[in-house]
C-alpha positions in Angstrom: 7.7 5.8 32.9 5.6 7.3 30.2 1.8 5.7 30.0 2.1 5.1 26.3 5.8 3.7 26.2 4.0 0.8 28.9 0.4 0.8 27.1 3.2 0.4 23.1 5.8 -1.8 25.4 2.3 -4.5 26.7 0.7 -4.6 23.2 4.0 -5.5 21.8 4.8 -7.9 25.2 2.0 -9.7 24.2 1.5 -10.1 21.0 5.7 -11.7 20.4 4.8 -14.6 22.6 1.1 -14.8 20.8 2.7 -14.6 16.9 4.3 -18.3 17.8 0.8 -19.5 18.2 -0.8 -18.0 15.7 1.5 -16.3 13.2 -1.4 -13.9 11.9 -1.8 -12.1 15.2 1.8 -11.1 14.4 0.9 -9.6 11.3 -1.3 -7.7 12.4 0.4 -6.4 15.2 3.3 -6.0 12.8 1.2 -4.1 10.3 -0.3 -1.6 13.1 3.7 -0.9 13.8 4.2 -0.4 10.4 1.8 2.3 9.3 0.7 4.2 12.4 3.8 3.8 14.6 3.1 3.9 18.0 6.5 4.3 18.8 6.7 6.7 17.5 4.0 8.7 19.9 6.4 8.0 22.7 8.7 9.7 23.9 10.7 7.6 26.7 12.3 4.0 26.2 9.0 2.5 23.5 10.7 4.9 20.9 14.1 3.4 20.0 12.8 -0.5 20.9 13.0 -2.7 17.2 9.2 -4.3 18.6 8.6 -4.6 14.5 12.0 -6.6 13.6 11.0 -8.9 17.2 7.2 -9.1 16.0 8.3 -9.9 12.4 10.8 -13.4 13.9 8.5 -14.1 15.8 6.0 -14.6 13.7 8.2 -16.5 10.9 9.2 -19.0 13.6 5.5 -19.1 14.8 4.8 -20.4 11.1 7.5 -22.5 11.1 6.4 -24.2 14.6 3.2 -24.2 14.0 1.6 -23.5 11.5 3.8 -24.8 8.4 2.6 -28.2 8.2 -1.1 -26.1 7.3 -0.5 -23.1 5.6 2.5 -22.8 2.7 5.0 -19.9 3.9 3.7 -17.7 1.0 1.2 -18.8 -2.1 2.6 -18.8 -5.7 0.4 -17.2 -8.0 2.1 -14.7 -11.2 2.2 -11.2 -8.7 4.9 -13.2 -6.1 6.4 -14.7 -8.7 7.4 -11.1 -10.0 7.9 -9.7 -6.6 10.7 -13.3 -5.9 11.6 -12.3 -9.8 12.3 -8.2 -8.4 14.0 -9.0 -5.7 16.2 -11.2 -7.9 16.9 -7.8 -10.3 17.4 -5.8 -7.8 20.2 -8.0 -6.0 21.8 -7.9 -9.5 22.1 -4.7 -9.9 23.1 -3.5 -6.3 26.1 -6.2 -6.8 27.2 -4.6 -9.7 26.8 -1.2 -8.3 29.9 1.2 -7.6 28.6 2.0 -3.9 27.2 -1.1 -1.4 28.7 0.7 1.8 26.6 0.5 5.1 23.2 2.8 4.1 23.0 1.0 1.5 23.3 -1.7 2.1 21.3 -1.1 5.0 18.3 -0.1 2.4 19.2 -3.1 1.7 17.6 -5.3 3.7 14.9 -2.8 5.0 13.6 -4.3 1.3 13.8 -7.1 1.9 12.6 -7.1 4.5 9.3 -5.5 3.3 8.8 -8.4 0.4 9.3 -10.9 2.8 5.9 -9.5 4.9 4.0 -9.4 1.6 4.5 -12.4 0.6 4.1 -14.0 4.2 0.8 -12.7 3.7 -0.1 -14.3 1.1 0.2 -17.8 2.9 -1.6 -16.0 6.1 -4.9 -14.3 4.5 -6.5 -17.1 3.6 -9.9 -16.8 4.5 -12.8 -14.0 4.5 -12.3 -13.2 8.2 -8.4 -12.4 7.5 -8.3 -10.4 5.1 -11.0 -8.0 7.1 -8.9 -8.2 10.4 -5.9 -6.7 8.1 -7.6 -4.3 6.0 -9.3 -3.1 9.0 -5.9 -2.7 11.1 -3.9 -1.3 8.0 -6.9 1.3 7.8 -7.4 2.5 11.0 -3.7 2.7 11.5 -3.5 5.1 9.0 -7.2 6.8 9.5 -5.9 7.6 13.0 -3.7 10.4 11.7 -6.3 10.8 9.6 -8.2 11.4 12.0 -6.0 13.0 14.4 -5.0 15.9 11.2 -8.4 16.9 10.1 -9.3 17.4 13.5 -5.9 19.4 14.1 -6.8 21.9 10.8 -10.1 22.6 12.3 -9.0 23.8 16.0 -6.0 25.5 14.8 -8.6 26.7 11.8 -6.0 25.5 9.0 -2.5 25.0 9.8 -0.2 22.7 8.0 0.7 19.6 8.9 4.6 19.9 6.6 5.9 16.4 8.8 4.0 12.9 8.8 4.2 10.2 12.2 7.9 9.1 11.1 9.1 6.2 9.4 8.3 5.6 5.7 5.3 7.8 7.1 7.6 11.6 8.1 7.7 12.7 4.7 4.7 15.1 4.0 4.5 13.7 1.0 4.8 10.1 1.5 2.3 11.2 4.3 -0.1 12.5 2.2 0.4 9.1 -0.3 0.1 6.3 1.9 -3.8 9.1 3.4 -4.6 8.9 0.0 -4.1 5.1 0.4 -6.5 4.8 3.0 -9.2 6.2 1.9 -10.6 3.3 -0.5 -10.4 1.6 2.8 -11.6 3.9 5.2 -14.7 4.2 3.2 -15.2 0.7 0.9 -15.4 -1.5 4.8 -17.6 1.1 6.4 -20.0 0.2 4.5 -19.4 -3.6 4.5 -20.4 -3.3 8.1 -23.9 -3.3 9.2 -24.1 -0.8 11.5 -24.8 2.0 10.4 -22.8 4.3 13.3 -20.1 2.5 11.0 -21.1 4.1 8.1 -21.5 7.6 9.8 -17.5 7.4 11.5 -15.7 6.3 9.1 -17.9 8.7 6.5 -16.2 11.4 8.4 -13.2 9.8 9.2 -12.8 10.4 5.1 -13.6 13.4 5.5 -11.0 14.2 7.7 -8.2 12.5 6.1 -9.3 14.4 3.5 -8.8 17.9 4.8 -5.2 16.2 6.5 -4.5 15.5 3.3 -5.5 19.3 1.9 -3.0 20.4 4.9 0.4 18.4 4.4 1.2 21.0 1.3 1.7 17.8 -1.2 0.4 19.0 -4.9 1.0 15.0 -5.9 -1.1 14.0 -2.6 -3.3 16.0 -3.8 -4.4 15.0 -7.3 -3.5 11.6 -6.0 -6.9 12.7 -4.2 -8.4 13.3 -7.1 -7.9 10.5 -8.9 -9.2 8.4 -6.2 -12.6 10.6 -5.4 -12.8 10.0 -9.5 -12.7 6.6 -9.0 -15.2 6.9 -6.6 -17.2 8.6 -9.2 -16.6 5.9 -11.8 -17.5 2.9 -10.5 -20.5 4.1 -8.5 -24.5 2.8 -9.1 -26.0 6.5 -8.9 -23.5 8.6 -10.4 -25.7 11.5 -10.5 -25.7 11.3 -6.7 -21.7 11.1 -6.4 -21.3 13.7 -9.4 -23.4 16.0 -6.6 -21.6 15.1 -3.7 -18.3 15.8 -5.4 -19.9 19.5 -6.4 -20.0 20.7 -3.2 -16.6 19.0 -1.9 -15.4 21.5 -4.4 -17.2 24.5 -3.9 -16.6 23.2 0.2 -13.1 23.3 -1.0 -13.1 27.0 -2.7 -15.2 28.0 0.2 -13.3 27.1 3.5 -9.9 25.5 2.2 -6.6 28.2 4.2 -5.5 30.4 1.1 -2.0 29.1 2.2 -3.8 25.2 1.0 -5.4 27.1 -2.3 -2.4 28.8 -3.4 0.1 24.9 -3.2 -2.6 23.8 -5.3 -2.7 26.4 -8.0 1.1 26.3 -8.1 1.0 22.6 -9.4 1.4 23.7 -13.3 3.3 26.9 -12.4 6.8 24.9 -13.8 8.7 27.7 -12.7 8.2 27.3 -9.3 11.4 26.1 -8.0 9.9 22.7 -6.5 8.7 21.3 -10.4 11.5 22.9 -11.7 13.3 21.1 -8.8 11.6 18.0 -9.8 11.8 18.2 -13.8 15.6 18.0 -13.4 16.0 15.3 -11.4 13.5 13.4 -13.7 16.0 14.4 -16.8 19.1 13.2 -14.6 17.0 9.7 -14.2 16.4 9.1 -18.1 20.3 10.1 -18.8 21.5 7.1 -15.5 18.6 5.2 -17.7 20.7 5.6 -21.0 24.5 4.7 -19.4 22.6 2.2 -17.6 20.3 0.6 -19.1 19.9 -3.3 -18.2 20.4 -3.4 -14.7 20.6 0.5 -12.8 22.9 2.4 -11.0 22.1 0.1 -8.2 19.7 0.7 -5.4 20.5 3.6 -3.5 23.2 4.7 -5.6 21.1 7.5 -7.7 22.4 9.6 -5.3 25.9 8.7 -6.1 26.0 9.3 -9.2 23.9 12.9 -9.7 26.3 15.0 -10.1 27.5 12.4 -13.3 25.3 13.3 -15.3 23.9 16.6 -13.5 26.4 19.0 -15.5 25.0 21.9 -17.7 21.6 21.0 -16.0 21.9 22.2 -11.9 23.8 25.0 -10.8 25.8 23.9 -7.5 24.7 20.9 -5.4 21.9 22.1 -3.2 19.5 19.4 -5.0 17.4 16.8 -3.5 19.6 14.0 -5.2 16.3 12.0 -5.7 14.4 10.5 -9.0 11.6 12.1 -7.4 9.8 9.5 -9.7 9.3 6.0 -8.7 8.6 4.8 -11.8 12.0 6.9 -12.9 13.6 5.2 -9.7 13.1 2.1 -10.6 14.3 2.1 -13.8 17.3 4.2 -13.5 18.1 2.5 -10.3 17.2 -1.2 -10.9 17.3 -1.2 -14.4 14.7 -1.7 -17.2 15.0 -5.6 -16.3 13.7 -4.5 -13.0 11.1 -1.3 -14.5 9.8 -4.3 -16.6 8.7 -6.3 -13.4 7.7 -3.3 -11.2 5.4 -2.2 -14.1 3.9 -6.1 -14.6 3.1 -5.9 -11.0 1.0 -2.9 -10.8 -0.7 -4.5 -14.4 -1.1 -7.5 -12.7 -3.2 -6.8 -9.9 -5.6 -3.8 -12.0 -6.3 -7.1 -14.5 -7.0 -9.6 -11.8 -9.2 -6.9 -9.9 -11.4 -6.2 -13.1 -11.5 -10.3 -13.9 -12.8 -10.6 -10.0 -15.2 -7.6 -10.2 -16.6 -8.8 -13.2 -16.7 -12.4 -12.8 -18.8 -11.4 -8.7 -21.7 -10.1 -11.2 -22.8 -13.6 -12.2 -22.4 -15.2 -8.8 -25.8 -14.3 -6.4 -24.0 -13.3 -3.4 -20.4 -12.2 -4.3 -21.4 -8.1 -3.8 -18.1 -7.6 -1.5 -16.2 -9.5 -3.9 -17.9 -6.1 -6.1 -17.0 -3.6 -4.0 -12.8 -5.7 -2.6 -12.1 -4.8 -5.6 -13.4 -1.2 -6.4 -11.6 -0.9 -3.1 -8.7 -1.7 -4.5 -8.5 -0.6 -7.7 -9.4 2.7 -5.8 -6.2 2.6 -4.0 -3.8 1.2 -6.8 -5.9 4.0 -9.1 -4.4 6.5 -5.6 -0.5 5.0 -5.6 0.0 4.8 -9.7 -0.8 8.7 -9.8 0.8 10.0 -6.4 4.2 7.7 -7.5 5.0 10.3 -10.4 6.1 12.6 -8.1 7.2 11.1 -5.8 10.6 8.6 -4.9 8.1 5.6 -3.2 9.3 3.0 -5.7 10.0 0.8 -3.3 7.1 1.6 -0.9 5.4 -0.1 2.2 2.3 0.0 1.8 2.2 -1.0 -1.7 4.7 -4.0 -1.7 1.9 -4.9 1.0 -1.2 -4.5 -1.5 0.3 -7.0 -4.1 0.4 -9.5 -0.8 -2.6 -8.5 0.0 -4.3 -8.7 -3.7 -3.2 -12.0 -3.9 -4.4 -13.3 -1.1 -7.8 -11.9 -2.2 -7.9 -13.8 -5.6 -7.0 -16.7 -4.3 -10.6 -16.4 -1.2 -12.8 -14.4 -4.0 -12.5 -17.2 -6.4 -12.4 -20.3 -3.9 -15.9 -18.7 -2.7 -17.7 -18.8 -6.0 -16.2 -21.9 -7.1 -17.9 -23.2 -3.5 -21.8 -24.4 -3.1 -24.6 -22.3 -1.3 -24.7 -23.2 1.6 -20.8 -24.3 1.5 -19.2 -21.3 1.4 -17.4 -19.2 4.3 -19.7 -17.8 6.4 -21.8 -21.1 7.0 -18.7 -23.4 7.8 -16.5 -22.4 11.6 -13.2 -23.0 9.8 -12.2 -22.6 6.7 -9.9 -25.5 6.4 -12.4 -27.4 6.2 -13.3 -25.9 2.8 -13.8 -29.0 0.0 -10.8 -29.2 -2.4 -12.2 -26.6 -5.4 -12.9 -28.7 -9.1 -14.9 -27.0 -11.0 -15.4 -28.5 -14.3 -16.4 -27.3 -17.0 -17.2 -24.0 -15.5 -16.7 -20.3 -17.2 -14.5 -19.2 -13.7 -12.6 -22.3 -14.4 -11.3 -21.5 -17.5 -9.7 -18.2 -15.9 -5.7 -18.4 -15.3 -5.4 -17.0 -12.0 -8.9 -18.4 -11.0 -9.8 -22.1 -9.4 -10.1 -24.2 -12.7 -5.5 -24.0 -12.5 -3.8 -27.3 -12.0 -2.8 -25.9 -8.9 -6.2 -26.0 -7.8 -6.5 -28.3 -5.4 -3.8 -27.5 -3.1 -6.0 -23.9 -2.5 -7.8 -25.9 -0.8 -6.6 -28.6 1.3 
């Protein structure tokens, strides 16, 4: 029996019954299993066990038996409503699809699971402490591979990393996208801690993760990382220093990066490149599908079945990857215009809320953490929005989880800003001791998703 198999099994064995009493503990363990994929690092019995399913089921049962009277299963706001509407739309399109074989049904069930976890997160994450614990769990889980890959690259002289750890991160492009989304978490969470050594460790982890992204040979990941760094620069309070750091990074890249990485980056603008050509072809095929099935699309995971039907005149033979190579076209072609509009609305709603929180936090003394969290989420979202242009990851686990986390964050942030000084979280022992939130005549209270809603008193119960 491998020691790592036994370690992972023991962690899950402790987390599973604990989830019945404290569902949030199950959510942390589930996130660890989803993003670090420790089971894929094992070589024995743990590799094939369905740990995520066991933890997921027990945390749901734990809410039903232990937490239902204190916390809702989910919080209703614009994002959760859009997610539910997107699930219903995807279901309708699948019912109307020509292919509903076991593979498609399995992918549909997995889609329902990731949305369910995102919705469950909105109910469980109801305090700053819980928000920070969940974010650290995700950041460290992904950061583990960023650090590991970075050290591997340094020790091996820059050998490429062409495969991720497994699961949703198995493809090198998906792996690079997830690591890019983790960069803002590592950097901002580290700087929000009081300990200097945590700051330094997170800076080193960020640098090693950036190196890992480059070694994946993912051009989409590289562009996504550039956007994240651009958001860092634009949102920095000391832009001249940030600009200097970025220039140093550019010089260091061309000075020390392996030639195969530089050659890969240079091929981004080469339309004759086979990979770039296949993407352009897939985009054209997706647009044809959208024209033929504009409302409900061809159905979830039905893109491949309709590929050759719409590829005539574009693709000689059948040696192409049968995916859209673009998350937005994937959603549009498979789910139709209804799903596409809902998906774009989800992204816009997140950016809109983060902007409002960032601006509102400037008017509230002591709300620096809200300002920094807003910037962190903006950079993470921007990384996904750009990276997903080149990847078939419309149903990416991390982005749906992020939708739920941002929903929880905005409820926590409005509540914190609404509380009188001295009664905010951090001054109290239990988050449940917050008084009901009623702010008559407050500008913050007039915000559509702020603490002035009619449903606001329910948030503080």
